[in-house]
C-alpha positions in Angstrom: 38.0 255.2 -47.7 41.5 256.5 -48.0 43.0 257.8 -44.8 45.9 260.2 -44.5 47.4 259.9 -41.0 48.5 262.9 -38.9 52.0 262.8 -37.3 50.4 261.7 -34.0 48.6 258.9 -35.7 51.8 257.9 -37.5 53.6 257.6 -34.2 50.8 255.2 -33.0 51.2 253.2 -36.3 54.8 252.8 -35.5 53.9 251.3 -32.1 51.4 248.9 -33.7 53.9 247.9 -36.4 56.6 247.2 -33.8 54.1 245.1 -31.8 53.1 243.0 -34.9 56.7 242.4 -35.9 57.7 241.4 -32.4 54.8 239.0 -32.0 55.5 237.3 -35.4 59.1 236.8 -34.6 58.3 235.3 -31.2 55.8 233.0 -32.7 58.3 231.9 -35.4 60.8 231.1 -32.7 58.3 228.9 -30.9 57.0 227.1 -34.0 58.5 223.6 -34.3 57.6 220.1 -35.4 54.8 219.1 -33.1 53.4 222.6 -32.6 49.6 222.8 -32.9 48.1 225.7 -34.9 45.7 226.3 -32.0 48.6 226.8 -29.7 50.0 229.5 -32.0 46.6 231.2 -31.9 46.6 231.1 -28.1 50.1 232.5 -27.9 49.1 235.3 -30.2 46.1 236.1 -28.1 48.1 236.3 -24.9 50.7 238.7 -26.5 48.1 241.0 -28.0 46.2 241.2 -24.7 49.4 241.7 -22.6 50.3 244.6 -24.9 47.0 246.3 -24.4 46.2 246.0 -28.1 43.2 244.7 -30.0 43.0 242.0 -32.5 41.8 243.0 -36.0 40.7 239.5 -36.7 38.7 238.0 -33.9 35.4 239.9 -34.7 36.2 240.4 -38.4 33.2 239.4 -40.6 33.7 240.5 -44.3 31.7 239.4 -47.2 34.3 236.9 -48.4 34.5 235.0 -45.2 32.1 233.0 -43.0 32.5 235.4 -40.1 33.3 236.3 -37.5 36.8 234.9 -37.9 37.0 234.1 -34.2 40.8 233.7 -33.9 43.7 236.1 -33.4 46.1 235.1 -36.2 45.9 233.5 -39.7 47.8 230.2 -39.9 48.3 228.8 -43.5 50.1 225.5 -44.0 51.4 224.4 -47.4 48.5 224.9 -49.9 46.7 227.4 -47.6 47.8 230.9 -48.6 45.3 233.4 -47.2 42.9 233.8 -44.3 44.1 230.5 -42.8 41.7 229.6 -39.9 43.6 228.1 -37.0 42.5 224.5 -36.3 43.6 221.3 -34.7 46.7 220.5 -36.9 50.1 219.6 -35.7 53.1 220.9 -37.7 55.3 218.4 -39.5 58.9 218.5 -40.6 59.1 220.5 -43.9 55.7 222.2 -43.6 55.6 225.6 -45.2 53.9 227.8 -42.6 52.5 231.4 -43.1 51.6 233.5 -40.2 49.5 236.7 -40.9 48.8 239.1 -38.1 47.0 242.4 -37.7 46.6 244.3 -34.5 45.5 247.8 -33.5 47.0 249.8 -30.7 46.1 253.4 -30.0 43.4 253.3 -32.7 45.8 252.5 -35.6 46.3 249.1 -37.1 49.3 247.3 -38.6 49.4 244.1 -40.7 52.3 241.8 -41.6 52.8 238.2 -42.8 55.8 235.8 -42.9 56.3 232.4 -44.5 58.9 229.9 -43.3 59.8 226.2 -43.3 59.2 224.2 -40.1 61.8 221.7 -39.0 65.0 220.6 -40.6 63.8 219.5 -44.1 63.9 222.5 -46.5 62.3 221.7 -49.8 64.1 223.8 -52.5 61.0 224.8 -54.3 59.4 226.1 -51.1 62.5 228.1 -50.1 62.6 229.7 -53.6 58.9 230.6 -53.5 59.3 232.3 -50.1 62.3 234.2 -51.4 60.4 235.4 -54.4 57.6 236.9 -52.3 60.2 238.6 -50.1 62.1 240.0 -53.1 58.8 241.2 -54.6 57.9 242.9 -51.3 61.2 244.7 -51.2 60.7 245.8 -54.8 57.2 247.1 -54.0 58.5 249.1 -51.1 61.3 250.6 -53.1 58.7 251.8 -55.7 56.6 253.5 -53.0 57.1 257.2 -52.3 55.5 260.6 -52.6 54.5 261.2 -56.2 54.5 257.5 -57.2 51.3 255.7 -57.9 49.7 252.5 -56.9 50.5 251.0 -60.3 54.2 251.6 -59.8 54.1 249.4 -56.7 52.0 246.8 -58.3 54.2 246.7 -61.4 57.4 246.3 -59.3 55.9 243.4 -57.3 54.5 241.7 -60.4 57.8 242.0 -62.3 59.6 240.0 -59.6 56.9 237.3 -59.3 56.5 236.9 -63.0 60.3 236.7 -63.6 60.4 233.9 -60.9 57.8 232.1 -63.0 54.7 232.3 -60.7 51.1 232.9 -61.8 49.6 236.0 -60.2 46.1 236.2 -58.7 44.7 239.7 -58.5 41.5 238.9 -56.4 43.4 239.7 -53.2 46.4 241.9 -52.7 47.7 244.8 -50.6 45.5 247.5 -49.2 45.3 250.8 -47.4 45.3 250.5 -43.6 44.8 253.0 -40.7 42.0 253.2 -38.2 40.7 250.0 -39.7 42.6 247.0 -41.1 41.3 247.0 -44.7 40.9 250.3 -46.6 41.3 251.7 -50.0 43.3 251.8 -52.1 43.6 248.2 -53.3 47.2 247.3 -54.3 47.2 244.4 -56.8 50.3 242.2 -57.1 50.7 243.2 -60.7 49.8 246.3 -62.6 50.8 249.1 -65.0 53.2 251.8 -63.8 52.0 255.4 -63.7 48.4 254.3 -63.0 46.2 254.6 -60.0 46.1 256.6 -56.8 49.0 259.1 -56.3 50.8 258.4 -53.0 50.8 261.1 -50.3 52.8 261.4 -47.1 50.7 260.0 -44.2 49.3 257.2 -46.3 49.7 253.7 -44.8 49.8 250.7 -47.1 50.0 246.9 -46.4 51.8 245.4 -49.3 51.5 241.6 -49.6 52.9 239.6 -52.4 51.6 236.0 -52.3 51.9 233.2 -54.8 50.9 229.6 -55.5 53.5 227.4 -57.1 51.6 226.4 -60.3 48.2 228.1 -60.4 46.5 231.5 -60.0 43.2 229.9 -58.9 42.0 229.8 -55.3 39.4 227.6 -53.7 37.7 228.2 -50.3 38.1 225.6 -47.7 35.1 224.0 -46.0 35.7 226.2 -42.9 34.5 229.2 -45.0 37.7 231.2 -44.5 40.9 229.5 -45.6 41.9 230.1 -49.2 43.9 227.3 -50.8 45.6 226.7 -54.1 43.2 225.0 -56.5 45.8 222.4 -57.4 47.0 221.6 -53.9 50.4 223.1 -54.6 52.4 225.0 -52.0 52.0 228.7 -51.4 53.9 231.6 -49.8 53.0 235.1 -48.5 55.1 238.0 -47.3 53.7 241.3 -46.0 54.8 244.6 -44.5 52.9 247.7 -43.4 54.6 250.9 -44.8 54.1 254.6 -44.2 54.6 257.0 -47.1 56.7 259.9 -45.9 58.3 262.9 -47.6 61.5 260.9 -47.8 60.0 257.6 -49.2 58.5 254.5 -47.6 59.1 253.7 -44.0 58.6 250.0 -43.0 56.6 249.8 -39.8 56.7 246.1 -39.3 60.4 245.3 -39.5 61.5 242.8 -36.8 
């Protein structure tokens, strides 16, 4: 299903986007060496409930996971790149942490992810990988606008990731979003320009470049949810929800 939002629904999407962005930044500020992933999940739950919003994750049970997810945020550490199930793990200095959050408020969802280094140690390769996903996200957003096509966004994202030297997996990527978290169209992280669905004002997209340092192959963790790099290499993930408007792309999940 591809949804086109009304102006009233778009206003609600802005609320959801601002909430997601605010929660992620608060969580980032609290994450330190010694923080437990389960504490992060608990903090996320409290902020979602206090805002009168609903988690898109806690009851989520898609075919690719061992659902329901049962938690309020995805927490991926080092080699865990997508759908990271919070568990009893204490963050260490130099860990690469990805937080991925989706909430719905007023019946419209927003989705965003950030990756960052915990503590004082800053491995150069990890910093570069995070930067590549952020640059790819910016390129994808710049390519989005009325009259552009999904392939234009995918091509822009893929060009940045490929130039940075990262293999690209196309099993999971960006997606439409609206009254539910995951909708059509699928937005691969590489593609051919001029192809695919033609963007229209009112369309919401969650764009999410993610990479693994030396492989494009994923493995599923024993928890049935967490997707890890097949080689154990580090990973990074950046995501924004955008709205297509008559003037271009509006980022709804900016801090």
